[in-house]
HTML snippet that shows the backbone in 3Dmol.js (N, CA, C, O; Angstrom):
<script src="https://3Dmol.org/build/3Dmol-min.js"></script>
<div id="view" style="width:600px;height:400px;position:relative"></div>
<script>
const pdb = `
ATOM      1  N   MET A   1       5.641 -11.031  18.920  1.00  0.00           N
ATOM      2  CA  MET A   1       6.509  -9.887  18.695  1.00  0.00           C
ATOM      3  C   MET A   1       7.893 -10.396  18.315  1.00  0.00           C
ATOM      4  O   MET A   1       8.409 -11.318  18.947  1.00  0.00           O
ATOM      5  N   ILE A   2       8.480  -9.819  17.317  1.00  0.00           N
ATOM      6  CA  ILE A   2       9.795 -10.248  16.854  1.00  0.00           C
ATOM      7  C   ILE A   2      10.874  -9.249  17.280  1.00  0.00           C
ATOM      8  O   ILE A   2      11.826  -8.980  16.548  1.00  0.00           O
ATOM      9  N   LEU A   3      10.695  -8.724  18.460  1.00  0.00           N
ATOM     10  CA  LEU A   3      11.588  -7.688  18.962  1.00  0.00           C
ATOM     11  C   LEU A   3      13.041  -8.144  19.015  1.00  0.00           C
ATOM     12  O   LEU A   3      13.942  -7.380  18.670  1.00  0.00           O
ATOM     13  N   LYS A   4      13.276  -9.372  19.441  1.00  0.00           N
ATOM     14  CA  LYS A   4      14.648  -9.870  19.541  1.00  0.00           C
ATOM     15  C   LYS A   4      15.329  -9.888  18.173  1.00  0.00           C
ATOM     16  O   LYS A   4      16.487  -9.493  18.039  1.00  0.00           O
ATOM     17  N   GLU A   5      14.610 -10.341  17.182  1.00  0.00           N
ATOM     18  CA  GLU A   5      15.154 -10.396  15.814  1.00  0.00           C
ATOM     19  C   GLU A   5      15.508  -8.991  15.320  1.00  0.00           C
ATOM     20  O   GLU A   5      16.574  -8.778  14.744  1.00  0.00           O
ATOM     21  N   ILE A   6      14.618  -8.051  15.548  1.00  0.00           N
ATOM     22  CA  ILE A   6      14.860  -6.674  15.115  1.00  0.00           C
ATOM     23  C   ILE A   6      16.044  -6.075  15.875  1.00  0.00           C
ATOM     24  O   ILE A   6      16.876  -5.381  15.290  1.00  0.00           O
ATOM     25  N   ARG A   7      16.114  -6.346  17.183  1.00  0.00           N
ATOM     26  CA  ARG A   7      17.233  -5.852  17.989  1.00  0.00           C
ATOM     27  C   ARG A   7      18.555  -6.413  17.490  1.00  0.00           C
ATOM     28  O   ARG A   7      19.542  -5.686  17.381  1.00  0.00           O
ATOM     29  N   ASN A   8      18.574  -7.699  17.190  1.00  0.00           N
ATOM     30  CA  ASN A   8      19.797  -8.320  16.679  1.00  0.00           C
ATOM     31  C   ASN A   8      20.210  -7.729  15.338  1.00  0.00           C
ATOM     32  O   ASN A   8      21.398  -7.509  15.100  1.00  0.00           O
ATOM     33  N   LYS A   9      19.246  -7.471  14.459  1.00  0.00           N
ATOM     34  CA  LYS A   9      19.549  -6.866  13.165  1.00  0.00           C
ATOM     35  C   LYS A   9      20.136  -5.464  13.339  1.00  0.00           C
ATOM     36  O   LYS A   9      20.961  -5.017  12.542  1.00  0.00           O
ATOM     37  N   ALA A  10      19.692  -4.782  14.398  1.00  0.00           N
ATOM     38  CA  ALA A  10      20.209  -3.439  14.687  1.00  0.00           C
ATOM     39  C   ALA A  10      21.598  -3.499  15.324  1.00  0.00           C
ATOM     40  O   ALA A  10      22.262  -2.472  15.468  1.00  0.00           O
ATOM     41  N   GLY A  11      22.036  -4.698  15.704  1.00  0.00           N
ATOM     42  CA  GLY A  11      23.358  -4.863  16.288  1.00  0.00           C
ATOM     43  C   GLY A  11      23.462  -4.364  17.721  1.00  0.00           C
ATOM     44  O   GLY A  11      24.529  -3.938  18.163  1.00  0.00           O
ATOM     45  N   LEU A  12      22.350  -4.421  18.440  1.00  0.00           N
ATOM     46  CA  LEU A  12      22.329  -3.935  19.812  1.00  0.00           C
ATOM     47  C   LEU A  12      22.108  -5.078  20.796  1.00  0.00           C
ATOM     48  O   LEU A  12      21.441  -6.064  20.483  1.00  0.00           O
ATOM     49  N   THR A  13      22.670  -4.934  21.969  1.00  0.00           N
ATOM     50  CA  THR A  13      22.435  -5.903  23.036  1.00  0.00           C
ATOM     51  C   THR A  13      21.230  -5.460  23.860  1.00  0.00           C
ATOM     52  O   THR A  13      20.787  -4.316  23.766  1.00  0.00           O
ATOM     53  N   GLN A  14      20.709  -6.374  24.662  1.00  0.00           N
ATOM     54  CA  GLN A  14      19.615  -6.011  25.558  1.00  0.00           C
ATOM     55  C   GLN A  14      20.057  -4.890  26.499  1.00  0.00           C
ATOM     56  O   GLN A  14      19.285  -3.975  26.786  1.00  0.00           O
ATOM     57  N   LYS A  15      21.291  -4.963  26.972  1.00  0.00           N
ATOM     58  CA  LYS A  15      21.799  -3.949  27.886  1.00  0.00           C
ATOM     59  C   LYS A  15      21.834  -2.578  27.219  1.00  0.00           C
ATOM     60  O   LYS A  15      21.454  -1.578  27.828  1.00  0.00           O
ATOM     61  N   GLU A  16      22.291  -2.530  25.968  1.00  0.00           N
ATOM     62  CA  GLU A  16      22.347  -1.256  25.247  1.00  0.00           C
ATOM     63  C   GLU A  16      20.948  -0.662  25.060  1.00  0.00           C
ATOM     64  O   GLU A  16      20.741   0.537  25.243  1.00  0.00           O
ATOM     65  N   VAL A  17      20.003  -1.513  24.698  1.00  0.00           N
ATOM     66  CA  VAL A  17      18.629  -1.047  24.507  1.00  0.00           C
ATOM     67  C   VAL A  17      18.054  -0.552  25.831  1.00  0.00           C
ATOM     68  O   VAL A  17      17.403   0.491  25.880  1.00  0.00           O
ATOM     69  N   SER A  18      18.295  -1.299  26.894  1.00  0.00           N
ATOM     70  CA  SER A  18      17.763  -0.900  28.201  1.00  0.00           C
ATOM     71  C   SER A  18      18.327   0.442  28.637  1.00  0.00           C
ATOM     72  O   SER A  18      17.604   1.266  29.199  1.00  0.00           O
ATOM     73  N   MET A  19      19.601   0.669  28.385  1.00  0.00           N
ATOM     74  CA  MET A  19      20.222   1.940  28.761  1.00  0.00           C
ATOM     75  C   MET A  19      19.637   3.096  27.941  1.00  0.00           C
ATOM     76  O   MET A  19      19.403   4.180  28.474  1.00  0.00           O
ATOM     77  N   LYS A  20      19.404   2.864  26.655  1.00  0.00           N
ATOM     78  CA  LYS A  20      18.876   3.919  25.791  1.00  0.00           C
ATOM     79  C   LYS A  20      17.426   4.272  26.130  1.00  0.00           C
ATOM     80  O   LYS A  20      16.999   5.413  25.957  1.00  0.00           O
ATOM     81  N   LEU A  21      16.672   3.272  26.618  1.00  0.00           N
ATOM     82  CA  LEU A  21      15.260   3.495  26.929  1.00  0.00           C
ATOM     83  C   LEU A  21      15.017   3.810  28.401  1.00  0.00           C
ATOM     84  O   LEU A  21      13.917   4.214  28.780  1.00  0.00           O
ATOM     85  N   GLY A  22      16.036   3.625  29.224  1.00  0.00           N
ATOM     86  CA  GLY A  22      15.877   3.904  30.643  1.00  0.00           C
ATOM     87  C   GLY A  22      15.040   2.879  31.385  1.00  0.00           C
ATOM     88  O   GLY A  22      14.289   3.218  32.300  1.00  0.00           O
ATOM     89  N   VAL A  23      15.175   1.609  30.980  1.00  0.00           N
ATOM     90  CA  VAL A  23      14.483   0.517  31.667  1.00  0.00           C
ATOM     91  C   VAL A  23      15.503  -0.553  32.046  1.00  0.00           C
ATOM     92  O   VAL A  23      16.622  -0.568  31.534  1.00  0.00           O
ATOM     93  N   TYR A  24      15.108  -1.438  32.940  1.00  0.00           N
ATOM     94  CA  TYR A  24      15.997  -2.526  33.336  1.00  0.00           C
ATOM     95  C   TYR A  24      16.142  -3.533  32.196  1.00  0.00           C
ATOM     96  O   TYR A  24      15.236  -3.699  31.378  1.00  0.00           O
ATOM     97  N   GLN A  25      17.292  -4.199  32.156  1.00  0.00           N
ATOM     98  CA  GLN A  25      17.563  -5.180  31.103  1.00  0.00           C
ATOM     99  C   GLN A  25      16.548  -6.314  31.127  1.00  0.00           C
ATOM    100  O   GLN A  25      16.160  -6.820  30.074  1.00  0.00           O
ATOM    101  N   ASN A  26      16.112  -6.720  32.324  1.00  0.00           N
ATOM    102  CA  ASN A  26      15.155  -7.829  32.387  1.00  0.00           C
ATOM    103  C   ASN A  26      13.817  -7.463  31.745  1.00  0.00           C
ATOM    104  O   ASN A  26      13.083  -8.347  31.303  1.00  0.00           O
ATOM    105  N   ILE A  27      13.494  -6.177  31.690  1.00  0.00           N
ATOM    106  CA  ILE A  27      12.272  -5.743  31.009  1.00  0.00           C
ATOM    107  C   ILE A  27      12.389  -6.014  29.507  1.00  0.00           C
ATOM    108  O   ILE A  27      11.442  -6.487  28.879  1.00  0.00           O
ATOM    109  N   ILE A  28      13.550  -5.712  28.944  1.00  0.00           N
ATOM    110  CA  ILE A  28      13.782  -5.988  27.514  1.00  0.00           C
ATOM    111  C   ILE A  28      13.617  -7.482  27.255  1.00  0.00           C
ATOM    112  O   ILE A  28      12.978  -7.880  26.281  1.00  0.00           O
ATOM    113  N   SER A  29      14.185  -8.297  28.117  1.00  0.00           N
ATOM    114  CA  SER A  29      14.060  -9.751  27.988  1.00  0.00           C
ATOM    115  C   SER A  29      12.596 -10.185  28.035  1.00  0.00           C
ATOM    116  O   SER A  29      12.168 -11.031  27.250  1.00  0.00           O
ATOM    117  N   GLN A  30      11.838  -9.608  28.951  1.00  0.00           N
ATOM    118  CA  GLN A  30      10.419  -9.962  29.070  1.00  0.00           C
ATOM    119  C   GLN A  30       9.631  -9.523  27.847  1.00  0.00           C
ATOM    120  O   GLN A  30       8.707 -10.220  27.426  1.00  0.00           O
ATOM    121  N   TRP A  31       9.981  -8.380  27.272  1.00  0.00           N
ATOM    122  CA  TRP A  31       9.330  -7.956  26.034  1.00  0.00           C
ATOM    123  C   TRP A  31       9.628  -8.943  24.914  1.00  0.00           C
ATOM    124  O   TRP A  31       8.746  -9.290  24.128  1.00  0.00           O
ATOM    125  N   GLU A  32      10.877  -9.390  24.850  1.00  0.00           N
ATOM    126  CA  GLU A  32      11.276 -10.305  23.771  1.00  0.00           C
ATOM    127  C   GLU A  32      10.643 -11.683  23.903  1.00  0.00           C
ATOM    128  O   GLU A  32      10.384 -12.339  22.894  1.00  0.00           O
ATOM    129  N   THR A  33      10.392 -12.129  25.123  1.00  0.00           N
ATOM    130  CA  THR A  33       9.782 -13.442  25.323  1.00  0.00           C
ATOM    131  C   THR A  33       8.263 -13.393  25.350  1.00  0.00           C
ATOM    132  O   THR A  33       7.609 -14.436  25.375  1.00  0.00           O
ATOM    133  N   GLY A  34       7.698 -12.199  25.345  1.00  0.00           N
ATOM    134  CA  GLY A  34       6.254 -12.058  25.360  1.00  0.00           C
ATOM    135  C   GLY A  34       5.641 -12.070  26.749  1.00  0.00           C
ATOM    136  O   GLY A  34       4.418 -12.048  26.886  1.00  0.00           O
ATOM    137  N   GLU A  35       6.480 -12.104  27.786  1.00  0.00           N
ATOM    138  CA  GLU A  35       5.952 -12.070  29.149  1.00  0.00           C
ATOM    139  C   GLU A  35       5.287 -10.731  29.449  1.00  0.00           C
ATOM    140  O   GLU A  35       4.319 -10.663  30.205  1.00  0.00           O
ATOM    141  N   ARG A  36       5.815  -9.673  28.850  1.00  0.00           N
ATOM    142  CA  ARG A  36       5.277  -8.324  29.006  1.00  0.00           C
ATOM    143  C   ARG A  36       5.224  -7.673  27.644  1.00  0.00           C
ATOM    144  O   ARG A  36       5.902  -8.101  26.709  1.00  0.00           O
ATOM    145  N   THR A  37       4.413  -6.634  27.538  1.00  0.00           N
ATOM    146  CA  THR A  37       4.313  -5.865  26.301  1.00  0.00           C
ATOM    147  C   THR A  37       4.718  -4.424  26.600  1.00  0.00           C
ATOM    148  O   THR A  37       4.271  -3.848  27.591  1.00  0.00           O
ATOM    149  N   PRO A  38       5.554  -3.844  25.757  1.00  0.00           N
ATOM    150  CA  PRO A  38       5.951  -2.460  25.979  1.00  0.00           C
ATOM    151  C   PRO A  38       4.753  -1.517  25.899  1.00  0.00           C
ATOM    152  O   PRO A  38       3.820  -1.739  25.127  1.00  0.00           O
ATOM    153  N   ARG A  39       4.798  -0.473  26.702  1.00  0.00           N
ATOM    154  CA  ARG A  39       3.766   0.560  26.622  1.00  0.00           C
ATOM    155  C   ARG A  39       3.955   1.339  25.324  1.00  0.00           C
ATOM    156  O   ARG A  39       5.001   1.267  24.678  1.00  0.00           O
ATOM    157  N   ALA A  40       2.919   2.079  24.964  1.00  0.00           N
ATOM    158  CA  ALA A  40       2.913   2.808  23.689  1.00  0.00           C
ATOM    159  C   ALA A  40       4.127   3.710  23.533  1.00  0.00           C
ATOM    160  O   ALA A  40       4.746   3.732  22.470  1.00  0.00           O
ATOM    161  N   GLU A  41       4.480   4.458  24.586  1.00  0.00           N
ATOM    162  CA  GLU A  41       5.618   5.377  24.461  1.00  0.00           C
ATOM    163  C   GLU A  41       6.931   4.626  24.252  1.00  0.00           C
ATOM    164  O   GLU A  41       7.827   5.124  23.570  1.00  0.00           O
ATOM    165  N   LYS A  42       7.051   3.434  24.830  1.00  0.00           N
ATOM    166  CA  LYS A  42       8.266   2.636  24.635  1.00  0.00           C
ATOM    167  C   LYS A  42       8.290   2.023  23.245  1.00  0.00           C
ATOM    168  O   LYS A  42       9.358   1.887  22.648  1.00  0.00           O
ATOM    169  N   LEU A  43       7.120   1.650  22.718  1.00  0.00           N
ATOM    170  CA  LEU A  43       7.067   1.146  21.342  1.00  0.00           C
ATOM    171  C   LEU A  43       7.551   2.208  20.362  1.00  0.00           C
ATOM    172  O   LEU A  43       8.268   1.904  19.409  1.00  0.00           O
ATOM    173  N   ILE A  44       7.158   3.444  20.603  1.00  0.00           N
ATOM    174  CA  ILE A  44       7.600   4.541  19.734  1.00  0.00           C
ATOM    175  C   ILE A  44       9.112   4.712  19.828  1.00  0.00           C
ATOM    176  O   ILE A  44       9.781   4.885  18.810  1.00  0.00           O
ATOM    177  N   GLN A  45       9.656   4.665  21.046  1.00  0.00           N
ATOM    178  CA  GLN A  45      11.098   4.791  21.235  1.00  0.00           C
ATOM    179  C   GLN A  45      11.841   3.632  20.590  1.00  0.00           C
ATOM    180  O   GLN A  45      12.892   3.827  19.981  1.00  0.00           O
ATOM    181  N   LEU A  46      11.302   2.430  20.721  1.00  0.00           N
ATOM    182  CA  LEU A  46      11.927   1.254  20.107  1.00  0.00           C
ATOM    183  C   LEU A  46      11.944   1.386  18.586  1.00  0.00           C
ATOM    184  O   LEU A  46      12.955   1.094  17.947  1.00  0.00           O
ATOM    185  N   ALA A  47      10.836   1.823  18.012  1.00  0.00           N
ATOM    186  CA  ALA A  47      10.755   1.986  16.556  1.00  0.00           C
ATOM    187  C   ALA A  47      11.803   2.981  16.064  1.00  0.00           C
ATOM    188  O   ALA A  47      12.442   2.756  15.036  1.00  0.00           O
ATOM    189  N   LYS A  48      11.974   4.067  16.789  1.00  0.00           N
ATOM    190  CA  LYS A  48      12.987   5.054  16.414  1.00  0.00           C
ATOM    191  C   LYS A  48      14.392   4.475  16.564  1.00  0.00           C
ATOM    192  O   LYS A  48      15.246   4.668  15.699  1.00  0.00           O
ATOM    193  N   LEU A  49      14.620   3.773  17.655  1.00  0.00           N
ATOM    194  CA  LEU A  49      15.931   3.184  17.918  1.00  0.00           C
ATOM    195  C   LEU A  49      16.309   2.156  16.858  1.00  0.00           C
ATOM    196  O   LEU A  49      17.450   2.119  16.396  1.00  0.00           O
ATOM    197  N   PHE A  50      15.349   1.325  16.479  1.00  0.00           N
ATOM    198  CA  PHE A  50      15.605   0.249  15.515  1.00  0.00           C
ATOM    199  C   PHE A  50      15.364   0.674  14.072  1.00  0.00           C
ATOM    200  O   PHE A  50      15.569  -0.111  13.146  1.00  0.00           O
ATOM    201  N   ASN A  51      14.926   1.925  13.881  1.00  0.00           N
ATOM    202  CA  ASN A  51      14.650   2.439  12.541  1.00  0.00           C
ATOM    203  C   ASN A  51      13.659   1.544  11.796  1.00  0.00           C
ATOM    204  O   ASN A  51      13.901   1.122  10.665  1.00  0.00           O
ATOM    205  N   CYS A  52      12.543   1.271  12.462  1.00  0.00           N
ATOM    206  CA  CYS A  52      11.493   0.451  11.859  1.00  0.00           C
ATOM    207  C   CYS A  52      10.155   1.037  12.291  1.00  0.00           C
ATOM    208  O   CYS A  52      10.113   2.026  13.022  1.00  0.00           O
ATOM    209  N   ASN A  53       9.069   0.429  11.840  1.00  0.00           N
ATOM    210  CA  ASN A  53       7.777   0.910  12.311  1.00  0.00           C
ATOM    211  C   ASN A  53       7.217  -0.064  13.341  1.00  0.00           C
ATOM    212  O   ASN A  53       7.663  -1.205  13.455  1.00  0.00           O
ATOM    213  N   ILE A  54       6.247   0.411  14.072  1.00  0.00           N
ATOM    214  CA  ILE A  54       5.680  -0.385  15.172  1.00  0.00           C
ATOM    215  C   ILE A  54       5.046  -1.669  14.650  1.00  0.00           C
ATOM    216  O   ILE A  54       5.129  -2.707  15.306  1.00  0.00           O
ATOM    217  N   ASP A  55       4.422  -1.613  13.497  1.00  0.00           N
ATOM    218  CA  ASP A  55       3.800  -2.817  12.922  1.00  0.00           C
ATOM    219  C   ASP A  55       4.814  -3.943  12.751  1.00  0.00           C
ATOM    220  O   ASP A  55       4.496  -5.106  12.996  1.00  0.00           O
ATOM    221  N   GLU A  56       6.029  -3.607  12.333  1.00  0.00           N
ATOM    222  CA  GLU A  56       7.066  -4.624  12.156  1.00  0.00           C
ATOM    223  C   GLU A  56       7.387  -5.321  13.471  1.00  0.00           C
ATOM    224  O   GLU A  56       7.612  -6.531  13.502  1.00  0.00           O
ATOM    225  N   MET A  57       7.407  -4.553  14.555  1.00  0.00           N
ATOM    226  CA  MET A  57       7.755  -5.115  15.858  1.00  0.00           C
ATOM    227  C   MET A  57       6.637  -5.996  16.415  1.00  0.00           C
ATOM    228  O   MET A  57       6.906  -6.897  17.209  1.00  0.00           O
ATOM    229  N   LEU A  58       5.402  -5.753  16.017  1.00  0.00           N
ATOM    230  CA  LEU A  58       4.271  -6.472  16.588  1.00  0.00           C
ATOM    231  C   LEU A  58       3.895  -7.731  15.804  1.00  0.00           C
ATOM    232  O   LEU A  58       3.009  -8.476  16.221  1.00  0.00           O
ATOM    233  N   LYS A  59       4.559  -7.971  14.680  1.00  0.00           N
ATOM    234  CA  LYS A  59       4.269  -9.185  13.911  1.00  0.00           C
ATOM    235  C   LYS A  59       4.636 -10.414  14.717  1.00  0.00           C
ATOM    236  O   LYS A  59       5.585 -10.398  15.501  1.00  0.00           O
ATOM    237  N   ASP A  60       3.873 -11.481  14.517  1.00  0.00           N
ATOM    238  CA  ASP A  60       4.176 -12.754  15.193  1.00  0.00           C
ATOM    239  C   ASP A  60       5.065 -13.596  14.320  1.00  0.00           C
ATOM    240  O   ASP A  60       5.437 -14.705  14.704  1.00  0.00           O
TER     241      ASP A  60
END
`;
const viewer = $3Dmol.createViewer("view");
viewer.addModel(pdb, "pdb");
viewer.setStyle({}, {cartoon: {color: "spectrum"}});
viewer.zoomTo();
viewer.render();
</script>
């Protein structure tokens, strides 16, 4: 998942993303490192937040 790259392109910090999605910042970090995978509803929220599609976020 290239979530970190997409987040950086959007100009957002992990803290900003966590606040917008209502999750802890460490969850965002775990998603970015691949330790955890976002649930479907969070993937949809992330895609809207980053103005991209889910396929882009799931690329390796």
